[in-house]
C-alpha positions as CSV (number, residue, x, y, z in Angstrom):
1,M,62.6,185.4,87.0
2,A,66.2,186.5,87.1
3,K,68.1,185.6,90.3
4,A,70.0,188.3,92.2
5,L,73.6,188.1,93.4
6,T,74.7,184.6,93.8
7,P,75.3,183.9,97.5
8,M,78.7,182.5,98.4
9,P,78.6,178.7,98.8
10,V,78.8,177.2,102.4
11,D,81.5,174.7,103.4
12,P,79.6,171.5,104.3
13,V,82.0,170.7,107.2
14,S,82.5,174.1,108.9
15,G,79.3,175.8,107.9
16,F,81.3,179.0,106.9
17,Q,80.9,180.8,103.7
18,V,83.5,180.0,101.1
19,T,84.8,183.2,99.5
20,E,85.9,183.5,95.9
21,A,89.5,183.7,97.1
22,E,89.1,180.5,99.1
23,A,87.4,178.7,96.3
24,T,90.2,179.6,93.9
25,A,92.9,178.7,96.4
26,R,91.2,175.3,97.0
27,S,91.2,174.7,93.3
28,L,94.8,175.7,92.8
29,I,95.8,173.3,95.7
30,R,93.5,170.4,95.2
31,E,93.0,170.3,91.4
32,F,96.3,171.8,90.1
33,G,98.7,170.6,92.7
34,V,100.0,173.9,93.8
35,A,101.6,173.7,97.3
36,A,99.4,175.3,99.9
37,E,102.4,177.4,101.2
38,D,102.7,178.9,97.7
39,V,99.1,180.2,97.6
40,F,98.3,183.5,99.2
41,E,94.7,184.7,99.4
42,E,93.2,188.2,99.4
43,G,89.7,187.7,100.5
44,W,88.8,191.0,102.1
45,S,88.0,193.1,99.0
46,L,84.5,193.5,97.6
47,D,85.6,194.5,94.1
48,T,88.5,194.6,91.7
49,V,89.9,198.0,92.8
50,A,90.3,197.0,96.4
51,N,91.5,193.6,95.3
52,A,94.4,195.1,93.5
53,Y,95.0,197.7,96.3
54,L,94.9,195.2,99.1
55,L,96.9,192.6,97.2
56,R,99.7,195.2,96.9
57,A,99.3,196.6,100.5
58,I,99.1,193.2,102.2
59,H,101.2,190.9,100.1
60,T,103.4,192.2,97.3
61,D,105.0,195.3,98.9
62,V,105.6,193.4,102.1
63,A,106.8,190.2,100.6
64,G,108.9,191.8,97.9
65,W,107.2,190.0,95.0
66,R,107.6,191.9,91.8
67,T,106.2,189.5,89.1
68,L,102.5,189.0,89.0
69,I,100.2,187.1,86.8
70,V,96.5,188.1,86.8
71,V,94.0,185.6,85.6
72,N,90.4,186.7,84.9
73,N,87.4,186.3,82.6
74,A,87.6,187.9,79.2
75,F,84.5,190.1,79.9
76,H,86.2,191.5,83.0
77,M,89.9,191.7,81.7
78,P,89.9,195.3,80.1
79,R,88.9,196.9,83.5
80,T,91.0,194.4,85.5
81,R,94.0,195.3,83.3
82,A,93.4,199.0,83.8
83,I,93.0,198.8,87.5
84,F,96.0,196.5,88.2
85,E,98.2,198.5,85.9
86,K,97.3,201.7,87.8
87,V,97.5,200.3,91.3
88,F,100.9,198.6,90.7
89,S,102.4,201.8,89.2
90,L,101.4,204.1,92.2
91,Q,104.1,205.7,94.3
92,P,105.9,205.0,96.5
93,L,107.2,201.9,94.8
94,P,109.0,199.6,97.2
95,E,112.8,199.6,97.3
96,A,112.8,196.4,95.4
97,G,111.6,198.3,92.3
98,E,108.8,198.3,89.7
99,Y,106.3,195.5,89.2
100,S,106.0,193.3,86.2
101,V,102.3,192.5,85.8
102,S,101.0,190.2,83.0
103,F,97.4,189.1,82.3
104,V,95.8,185.8,81.3
105,E,92.3,185.8,80.0
106,V,90.0,182.8,80.4
107,P,86.9,182.3,78.2
108,D,83.5,183.5,79.3
109,E,82.0,180.0,79.6
110,G,78.9,179.3,81.6
111,L,77.0,182.4,81.2
112,E,73.8,182.8,79.1
113,P,74.3,185.2,76.2
114,E,72.0,187.9,77.7
115,V,73.9,187.7,81.0
116,L,77.3,188.0,79.3
117,A,76.0,190.9,77.2
118,A,74.6,192.8,80.3
119,R,77.9,192.2,82.2
120,T,80.1,193.2,79.3
121,A,78.1,196.4,79.0
122,R,78.4,197.1,82.7
123,E,82.1,196.4,82.6
124,A,82.6,198.9,79.7
125,Q,80.7,201.5,81.6
126,S,82.7,200.8,84.8
127,L,86.0,201.1,82.9
128,V,85.0,204.5,81.6
129,G,84.3,205.5,85.2
130,W,87.5,204.1,86.5
131,T,89.6,205.8,83.9
132,K,88.0,209.2,84.9
133,T,88.3,208.5,88.6
134,S,91.8,207.3,88.6
135,A,93.3,209.9,86.4
136,N,94.6,212.0,89.3
137,I,95.4,209.1,91.7
138,T,99.2,208.8,91.7
139,T,100.1,207.5,95.1
140,M,99.0,204.6,97.4
141,K,97.8,207.2,99.9
142,Q,95.5,208.8,97.3
143,M,94.2,205.4,96.5
144,Q,93.5,204.7,100.1
145,V,91.7,208.0,100.5
146,F,89.6,207.2,97.4
147,L,88.7,203.8,98.5
148,F,87.6,204.8,102.0
149,S,86.2,208.3,101.4
150,D,84.5,208.0,97.9
151,H,84.2,204.4,96.8
152,M,80.6,203.2,97.3
153,A,81.7,199.8,98.6
154,Y,83.9,201.0,101.3
155,A,83.2,204.7,102.2
156,S,80.7,205.0,105.1
157,K,78.8,207.5,103.1
158,R,77.3,204.5,101.2
159,L,75.2,204.0,104.3
160,V,73.2,207.3,103.7
161,K,73.1,207.1,99.9
162,D,71.3,204.6,97.7
163,R,73.5,202.6,95.3
164,E,73.0,202.7,91.6
165,P,70.8,199.8,90.5
166,V,72.3,196.9,88.6
167,S,70.4,195.1,85.8
168,P,69.0,191.7,86.8
169,E,70.9,190.1,83.9
170,A,74.2,191.6,85.1
171,L,73.6,190.5,88.7
172,M,73.4,187.0,87.4
173,S,77.2,187.1,86.5
174,Y,78.3,187.9,90.0
């Protein structure tokens, strides 16, 4: 039987769930020696669109950072690239100027072939949807309205409408 969405791991000491952002930050600090004060998490988003939006709204616009490197799985990179390029080009741009965003793809290791195929197909479908949805979004305000009025992960109307089903194989990749 295919498992559903993988639950977040639990910290054995605190008992709190460990988010993807926290797990990545821990890895950067503990395994790669990055200073903790140089790691900034964005752990509030539920998907890539809000991840890019919140990263910009919470960190980069405020801190004045202009150079970003986005690291992601190969299967997820085409949509990630489209989303980050869109969000980091939205007006108004901060006084410090335009962003320079580059991307690093990591191999799709650890997924069964049928899981990877299902997720890759879902990503391709989502990229088509994102391209259509984002075509007329040109400002941070319009992105905020889209996220909290129309996006089914954040808009309250999700509470009265069923979400689209996701294949069990694709769910295994989350």
